[in-house]
N, C-alpha and C positions, 0 to 999 in steps of 0.2 A: 405518414412521418411520425414519430411517437415523440413527448414532450419530452423537454430535456431534463434531467435529473439537477438537484438542486442539493447544496450543504454548505457548510461552514464550520466556523468554528465555536468554542462553549461562548465566548462572549458577544458573538456574531460582527464582529471587525471586519473580517475575513469572510467573504461568499464567492460562491462560484455554480458555475452550469459545467455539466456536462452531456456533451452529447452525441456521447456511442453509449451499444449496451452496456450493464454490471451487471453480470449474471454469476460466471465463473470467478471462487475468491480462494485464495492462496494463503495460510496463514503461515508468517514467520516466524522460526525460535531463534533465531539469530541473537547474539549477548545484545550486540547494537540496538537490533527492535525489543528487546526487555526494555531497557534502559530507555528509549526514547519514550514508549507509549508507557510506560511504567507499569507492564504486565505481563504476561509469561508468552505471549506473543503478538504480532501486528497482522491483524487481517488486509489485505489488498487485493487490488484489481489492477490489473495492467490493462492501460489505456492508451490509444494515440495521444501526444502532446498535442495535436493538433482540436482534439474532441473537447478538450478544457478550456474556460473562460474565467478569468478573475473578475465579479461583476462589482466586489466592495471590496477597499483595502487593498494590502499588501503584506507578503509572508517576507519574513525575515529567513535566512538561508543559515545550516550548519551542513559546512562540508570535513568528509572523514572518509578514508578507507573503508571499505565495508572488508567482511572476514573472505571476501572474492576475489580480492585484491585491488577492485575496480574502485575511483573515488564514487562516492554517493552523494548527493547534496539535498538533504533533508529541510523542505518548508514548512513550516511553522506558523503561528500567529505570533507578533512579537508584542500583542498585551497578555493573553492566557494560555500560552504555550499549544493551543492544539495541533495536533501534527496533522496535516492536511496531504501533502503528497510529497513522494521523494523522485530523483530523474538521477539514475547513473550518466558520468561524463562521457564515457562512450558510445550510451546511446538516448542523445539526445530526443528523439522521434518520439518515445516511450516514455510514459511517468506512471510510479505505482502510486494509484490513490490508495489513500485510508481511508476505508470503508464506511468506518466507526465517524466520518464527518458529514455522511451525507442524509439528508433529511427522510428519506427513505429506504428502504429493501426489498419490498414486494422481489420474488421470483430469486435471489441471491442467495448462492450455500456456499460454504467451503467445501475444492473438489480437490486439495493436494496439502499437504504440511510439508517445508522444505525445514534446514538447517536444524531436523531433530534431536542429531546429538546436544548441542545444548538445550534439550525443552528442560524446563523445569519439573522437575516429580510430582507437582501437584497442578501441572498443566496437564488438562485430559485429549489423546488425540484417538479420535475414531479409528480404529484397527481398519475399519474397511475403505477409508479414504487412503488415495495415492501419498506416501509416503517417502522422502529423503533427506539420508544424515547429514546432507550439506544443501548445496544450490540445488536448484530447478535444472533439471535436465536440459542438453540443446534439444530443438527438436529434430527429430527423424526426417531425413530427408525423405522427398513424396517417392514411392515405388510405380 
């Protein structure tokens, strides 16, 4: 078994562990992520909610419909404002981990960009990566 990943907020009031592997990252360029992160994109990893455990503190939640129309619950530290994770109301079994809050980042790389139609002109996007003008496409059924 691999050691759990750890992470937390800037002031260390919120700390967590992740027991699932985090390797493939997605950069979201939607305007909500830009405002919430204060950057050109939010870099995230989709993980099962069951693999995430708060070990210190509690998050505060801000909920709002995303560009996709789904209500997104954004969890952040109430003390320093650091974003920790998001969850869609219609898929609580998964969460979107804000990977900048992890303590270690070995073996992780961005593999996809989404909502590039709202990308800021100063945000660089690797043309070699899969990119989508809107949200992440639905997985294709196995053949």
